[in-house]
N, C-alpha and C positions, 0 to 999 in steps of 0.2 A: 474812353473804354465802351466799346459797342455793348449794348445789354437791351434785350428784349425785354418789354413791358408786358405782364400778363395782368390783365384784370378780368374780373367776373371770375373769380374761381370760388366762389362762395364766401360766406363770412362765419363770424363765430356762430357754434351749433344753436347757441339759446338767444339768437338775435330775437330781437321783439319787432323789428322793422324791417319793410322791404327794402329791396335796393333795384334799381333800375337797370340790373346788367343782363345779359343775354349770355345764352350758353357758347357762343363764339366768343373766343376766349377774350379778344381786344379788336378795336378796329384800326387794322392797319393803314397805313400810307399806300398807294399804289403801287409803289415799287418794295415789296418785302418779303420774307419768307413766310410768313403768315399768308400774306394775299395770295402766294404762289401755290402753298400746301393746302390750304384749306379747302378747296373744291374737292381734294382727294381724302380729306381725314373722313372717319366714320359721321355720317350724317346723324344730327338731331332727330329723333323720331318723335312725333307728337301723337298723343290720345286725347280725344275729346271725351271729357268722364261728367257722369250725373252725380253729382256730389251728394244727392240724398239716398243713393243706391251703393251697397258694396261693389267694389271694383276687384278683378284680378287681371290684370294686364301681362302681356308676354312679349317680350323684345324681340327683335330680330336675331339677337345673340343667343335667345333661349332664356333668358332672366325673367323672373317674374316679380311684378310689384302688385301687392295685395292690401286693401285697407278697408275699414267699414264703412258704413253710411256715415255721413256728417261727420268726418274725420278733421277737416280743414277749416279754419278759422281766418279771419281777415286780421289786417294788422291790429284793431282795436279789440283783438279776440272774440269779437262777434261772430258766429257760427257763418260761415259760408255757404251760400245756397245757390241753387241752380247749376249750370254746366262750368267747366273749367278746361283747362289744357293743361296737361300734364307732358312735360319735356324730359326727354330720358338720352343722353349720350352714354355709349359704353366702349370702352377700351378695353381689348384682350391680348393684343398682341405688341411686342416691340416698336413694328411697325405703326400702329394705331397711336401710340404714344409718340414716336417722332414726328407724325404728320399733323399731331395736334399740341404739341408743343410741352408734352407731359413728361415725366420722369418718376423715380421710385427713392430719390433721396430722403433721407429722415429730418426731421425739425431741429435734430440737435447735432451739436459737435462731437461725433463719437467715431469709433473705428466699425462702421456698420452700413450694410445696404439692404435694401428690401427686395423681396421678390413678388412680382405682383400675380394674383389670380383675378384680376380684373378691377378696373377701375370706371366708376359710375357717377354720372351727376344729373341728379332727379329735380326737378324744379315744377311747379305747379303755379300757374297763373290763371287769372280771372282778369282779362282784358289787360290792362297795363299794372296790374295790383299782383304782388305775389302774396300766395298763399303759404301758411305754415300748417303743422297739425296743433290740432284743437287742444284747448288746456284741459279737458277730461285726461289726456294722457300724462299732462305733465306731473311727477310726483307719485304717478302710478307704476305700477310692478310690470315686467316683461309678460307676465301671463293675462293681462288685461285683455280681455276677447276684443278682437278687430284691431288690435294694435298693428300699425302700418307695418309690413315685412318686405323685404328684400331678398330674393333667393336666386343666386348666380350659379350656373354650371361650373363644376371643379375642371378646371383645363386638364387636358391628357399628357401636355408634355411643359417643359420650362419652367416647373417649381424646384423648390429645394424638398428638405426632409424635416423640416421644423414646423412648428405649430402655425397656423394661421390667426391673423388677427384682422380686427376692422379698423381702419385707418380714415383720418379726415384731414382736409386741406383748407383750413379757413382762410379767407383772403389776407388779413392782416398778417399773417405768418408765410403769405406766398409770393406777394409782390416782390419781382424781380429787380424793382428799384432799389432794395436794400443792398444790391450788389452782392458781394460774397459773405452775406450775414449767414451765420450758421442756422438761423431759425427758419431757412428756405426750405419746406417741406413738408412730409407728411407729419401727423403728430396722433396719439392713442384717440380712438372715437369711442365714447362711453355709448354704447346702445341705450335708447330711450328709457328712462325708469332704473336703468342697472344702476348697482352702488360699485361695482368693480370692472375692471378690464378683463372680460375673461376670452379666452380664446375660441375660436369658430371652429366647429367640428364638421367635417361632412356628413351627411346624411342622404343616401338615395341619390349621389351625383351631384349634390348639390350644397352650397356655403349659404344657410341662413339666417339673418339678422333681422332685430329690430331695426326701424329707421331711428337715427337721433330725432332729437325735438324740435326739427326743422327740416325744410327740403332743400335748402341752400348750401349745401358743402357737396365738394367733391368727397366720394367714399372709395375706398381701396380696401379690397381683400388682400392682405400681405404677409408674408413671413419674413423672420430674419434670414437673410442668406448666411449659409454657413460654409466660409471658405476653406482651405486648407487647415489642417490641423496647427496649433500654434501659430497663426497668421501675423506677421510682422507687416503693418499696413505702412506703405511708404509713398512717398508722393514723386510723382513725375509730370512731365509738362508734354502739351502738344503744340507743335509749331504748324500755324497756317498762314496763307499768303498775306501780305498785307495791302491795306486800300480797300477794304470790304465794308460795304454799308452795313451788312449785320453778319453774324456769324454764331453758330450754334455748333458746341462741341459736347458730344456724349461719350462715356465707356459703359461697356457691357460686357461682363462676365460671359463668357461664349457658353452657349447651350441654355442661359436662363432668360425669364420673361423680367430681366432688370435693367434698369436704365439710369445711369448715375451721371447728373449733368457736372461739367467743369465749372470753373470760375476764371475771369479775365485777371491778367496779371497786371502790372504798370506797362508792360510791353504789349500792347494790342495783337501780336501775332502770337502770343504765347497763352496758352490756357492751362491750367492745371488741377487736381484732384488727386486723392489717395486711394489706393487699393493694397492689398496684400501681395506683398513681395512674392513674384513666380505666377501669378494671375494671368489664365489666356484669356486675353481681353481685345475685344473690338474697338476699335477707336473710330467713331462715326462722325463725319465734319458735315454740316451744310453750309454754304455760304452764299453771301448775295455781291457780287462786284459789276460794277457798271451794269446793271440790269441784267447782268447774265447769272444764271443758277449754278453752284458746283457742288459736288458731292465725292464723299470718297468713305468708305467702311474698311479698314485692314485691320489685322491681326496681329497682336503681337504679344510676346511675353514681358508683363510688366516688371520694370528694374527701378530700383530706387534712383533719384535724379537723371534718369534717361529723359532724352527729350524725343519724341515721335513726330514725324513727318510726312503723313499720308498724301500721297500724290492726287490732289483734286481735279475731276473732269468737268467739262462743261455737259449740262443736260437740259432739255426741256423739263418743265413742271410735272408732265405726264411720266417723261421717263425716270425723274427723280422718285416720284411715288412708287412706280412700278418697283425701283430698286431697292426702296425702303421696306415695302412689303413681302420682299423676298428674304428679309432678315430674319 
């Protein structure tokens, strides 16, 4: 069974030690889908910050990261001083997610899918040491002065009409080595100090949240996708050519910033997942065969037990990236 292995997607929100992973999702072999698409994925943005001063940083996508002076700690809980590097990767479109190998699957086995209002990975490093939010924030309430905040622009399209929440994807719940495990995906993120999981309400064109108590998880502004009334979730399959080195197959409800990964079966040419019967679905396939990239994105009406076979065509990495960003 061909399976991409994703590493470096974060660890549990309250982890007390640092991990030596980078925002690059994993180190691929020379011939891999990741190696081909990584140069065209949204770049990691870096900011040099003085830890003794309050910071307000603005990303290329218009998000704001703000925190007070003396907000970050070393792994031993000592206050971090001097300068550090803040790194952020932001994904705001289906194309961004495809080029980075991300998705909007839930971390539970349920007939639900998420719609993204933006995915963010924020890390703070001092040399080879990863920093985290300092202990004064632990156990404090969201109103604590200077609490680290993330504000992200509300997308103008691609959303559903349901409430928005903050989600996280810790590493131990995301590793694709778990195969078809239902735990692979996003789970609720309790904003630092909060006792409950509250909706994120837009204000002034932004979603604003407190960071969880670390800097080492993917965060996602997501809402539940609301499919057709009385949706009957049914399983269907996607047929891909044999002999591939790697395959990625995704399902997207047309018109939404939503991307469901599929799971390999005992037959390496068949991938499957479930969507509501009758969903207008875009089936997206990326494949590497004999060093050549292949891609297809075709539209189908989702039907129980159907087997869809998109017609893959050969592309260069640049051509594939351009097609993906047009989705």
